[in-house]
N, C-alpha and C positions, 0 to 999 in steps of 0.2 A: 503493499498499500504507500502511495506517496506521501511524502512528509507535508506538512501544511506550513505554507511559506508564509513568514511575517515580515511585515514592514513595522519598525518601531519608532513612533514619533514622540520625541521628547526625550533628553538623555540626562536627566536630573537625577537626584539620589535614588527615588524608587526604582527607575529603570537600570541603575547600576545593579540593585538588588535581583533584578527579574532575568537577568544573563543567563542563569543556569539553565532556565527555561527550554533555552533554545540550543543547548549543548548536551543535555542529559539523555539522548536517544529516544524520546518517548513521543516521536513523530511531529515535532517543531523545529523548525529552522528559521533563523533569520537571515532575510536577503538584503535588507537596507535598513539604514537608521538615519533619521532626519532630525535636525536641530538646528537653530540659527547659530550655534556656537559649534564651529567645525570641530574644534578639539575634543568637546564634551561629546560630540557625535562618535569621533573615532573611537574614543574610549570605550564606550558601548559596544561599537564594531566590533573591535577587538575581541573584547571579552565573549560576545556572542556568537562570533564567526561570521558575522555579517559582512561580504564582501564589497559593499558599497555605502558610502557616507553623502547625503544631500542636505541641503541648507533650507530648502523649500519643501514643506510636508505635502504639497500638490502634487509634487512628482513621484510620491510613494502611492498615491492614489492612482495615476497614471499607468504605475508600472505592472505590466502584465504578468511579471515573475512574483507578484505578491497576491497571496490567497486572502490574508486577514491582515488587519492591524492591531497594533497594542498601542493603546494612547497613554502617554504618561505626561500629559501637559496640564498647566494650570485650568482648573474647574470652568472657567467661562469660555475655553475653546472646546470643550467635550461635544457641545451640540453640534456647533458646524462641523467640527472634524468627523464625527459619528454619522451624520447625514451625507457629508461628502463620500465616506467610504461607502454605506450603503448604496448611494447612488452609482459608484463606481463598480458594484458586485462584490465587494470585499467584508468578509465576517467581520466582527468587531468584539474586542476586549478592551473596556474602557475603565481607565482607574477611578478610584472614589474620591470625592462623589460623585454619582454618575452624571447627574446635573446639576443645575442651580435651582430649579423649582420643577415643581409636578407638571407644569405647563409644557417646559421643555421636554419633559419625558413623554408627554402625549405627541409632540412634534415627532420625536423619534420613532415611536409606535407607529404612526402614520406614513413615515419614511421606510419603516420595515415591511409594512403589509404587503404581502403578494410577492416580496423578494425571495425567499425560502432562505434567507440569511440569518446566521446567528449571532446574537449581540448579548454579551454579558458584561457585568461590573466587577471589579476587584474587591469590591466590599464582601466578597462571599469568600474571602482567604479560609477563614476559620470552620467552614462548613466541612471541610474534609476530616477534621480532627474525629478520633474515635469516641471522645467525650460529647461531640455534637451528633454525632451518628447514633450514640447509644441513647442520648436523651430524647431524639427523635423518634426512635423505635418503641421505648418505652410510653411516650405520648399516644403514638399512634395505635398501639396494640391495647391501650387501656390499663396499663400494669399501674398508672398513677390515678386511676379513676377519672373523675372529671376535673379537668384542671381549672382551678378557679382564681388562682392568683400567680404572679411572677414578680420578683423582685430583681432587678437588675442594677448594680451599684459597681462604679468602676472609678477609682481616684488613680490619676496619673501624677508621678513626680514632677517636679519643676525641671525647666529647662536649665542646661549650666550657664553659670555666670559666662557672659560674653557670647552668648551663643546667637548667631545671626539667621534670619529666613528671608526669603525673598519679599519684594514689597508685596507682591498679590496677597501673601497670606495675611496682610492686616488689612484688607480690603473686601469688606463682604459683597460688593459689586462684582468682584472676580472671582472670590472662593466660596460663597454662599453664606460663611459665618466661621466661626472658629472652631472650638472643638467640637461644636454640634454638626460640623460638616467634615471636620478631620476624622473624629471617631464614632460619632452618631451613625453613620452607615454601615458600621461594622455591626453594632450593637443590634439595630433593628435588623439588617441581613441575617443576623444569628437568629434571632426571634424569629423571624419570618420563616427560617427554615426549619429551626426544631418544633415550632409550634403548628407549622402546616396550616389547614385551614382555620385553626383557632385564632391564626392573627388576622383579625379582621376590624383593624381600628377604626371606630366611630367617633369619638370625641378625645379631646387632647386639653389638659390643664396644665400650662407650665410656666414657669420663671426661669429667666437666664440672668448671668451677670459675668461681665467682662474681668479679664485677666487682672491683675494686680501686682506690684512689687510686693516681694516678702522681704528685702531688706533694700537699702541702698545699692547694694553690690548684686544683688538677685533680682533683678528687672525683665521680665519675659519680653521677648522679642517682639510681640504683638500684644498691645494694651487696647485696641481699636476694636476686638472682636470677643465673641462670648468665651470664658474660659470655665465656666459651670452652668448647669442646668439641672433643673428637676420637673418631672412630669408625672402625671396620672393620665395613663391611656386606658380608656375603657373601650373593649370590642365586644363585637356583636355575640351574642349569648352570654354576656356577663363577666367574662374574663376580665380581669383588672392587672395592669401592668405599672409596677411602681420604676421607674425609668429615671436614674440620675447618673450623670459624669462630673466629675471636678479634676481639677488640674493645679498644680502649684500652689498648694495650700499648707498652712502650719499643721502637719500632721503626715502619717505615714501613708504610702501607695496602699490601696486595698482593692481586690477583688472579688466579688460576690455574686454569684446568680443562684435564686432560690426559685424552685417549682414547686407548687403545692397542689394535691389533688387530694380526691376525697378517699382514695385507698393508699396513699403515700406521699411522701416527699422526695425531692432530689435537690441536692447541693452541689454546684459545678461550676465551670468557669470555661471562658472560650479561648484565652491566651494562654501561652506557656508561663506556669505559675510555680516556681520551685518551691515557695513557702506551703503549698497545698499538696496534699498527699494524693488526691484523686478526688473522683466523684462518690458522693454519699448518698446512700438510700435510707429513708427514714420512714419506718410503718410500726403501728401498734399491731400486734397480733393478739386475738384472744384477750386474756387478762393480764399478758406480760407487760412490762415496761417497754418504753419507746426502744426500738431495735433499730442499730444503725448498722448498716454494711457497707464497707468501703469496696467500691467496683473496680475490676481490674482494667477497665477499657484503656485504650492508649490516650496519654495526655496531647494537647495539641503541640506540632514541631514548627518552630519558627522556620527553619529551612525549606520544609514543604508546604507550610500555608503560604508564606510568600509567593511562590510561583505556581500555587493550585489554579488561579483563574485561566491562566494560560493552558494548563493541563486539561483542565475542564473543557475549554471551548474547543481545543483540539479534539479531545476524545468526542465531543459531542457532533465535530463536523465529519470526522473519520468513521464514526459508528450510525450517523444519521438520527441521533437520538435528542431528547430533550436537554437542556441545561437545569442546575440547580438554582441558577440565578436567570431571571429574564425581565424584560422591559416591564412586564407586568407586575411582576415583584417589586421593581424599582417604582411603579406607580405609586405603590403603597407607603414605600418607603419613604418618598420625597412628598406624599400626601401628609405623613407625620411630622417630616420636618417642617413643611409649610405651616402646620397648624402650631407646632411648637413655638415658632417665631411669632406668629400671629396671637396667640396666647399671650407669649411674653411681654408683647407691646400694650395689649388691650386688657391684660388681667383678668381674660374672662376665658371660660371653656370654647374651645373652637371646634366645629365639627370639621371631619376629615373628608376633604372631597373624595368622590369614588373614582 
């Protein structure tokens, strides 16, 4: 079976992490890398084995030696580049956030319709973990009973003193938001994957706050965007999700996902977490005290998770099968993100657009 030939657009930090996806022998190869910085493009091309470098991304779309594109550009470029790729007959793996708004996702869905082309988002990175697969299975088979509540809390450490980021990271018009658009898509994608049909958000009531200096020496490189949010998501069927993420605060990093059902509970996580021993299943049996069982399922691996979106798209193309992340999934994800920001502005619960 012929390999899927990728054009890589964008040669920043994340693209450098992704180069192994094109050299590991799983049916993905890179044929061209595009970036306005030729030196950066050449670095990614050398690491990924791509024989060609260009400075105009449109040349990738016109290249007959490209079957699919991997977009690693700032978020405000995702929509025009994704639509251009679809119009050129290319499959698309787009970095997160998928788009800036739910309206942009609708435009992509309209462009994809009838093409037979696959599109996925890199927010699905951690869906390959054994912990995610096991949690999804336990919910789907009813092992937890009726799942009625999820608590999803993630606290990120602060950036290192002197850290710098590109200007677009501090501009919501170009990046959509701060931590809500940097990490929020991962959170919502994981929830969408694990909960399946239970993830049907109806209402969001949330609040956001910007990053702030911890000390005069620890000033985050982005002060004009949200660095924390907390939200209550109410889904069809009554499922409630307490969703919060914070970063750069006076406290330790913390990661915790709790799923509670009428037959059992599950504590897990979606990122590699060395301080946690694994998934824990909780249940009362008969008159016994609460029984907690450590499940043996494989924890997330950063090395595999980072390149999983390209692996997944390649497999879907070669096997002609559905993806675990689709524009329809991202329509829900961006519906929640839109509602979160609207709720933060109005301090009112906001209905999630379908």
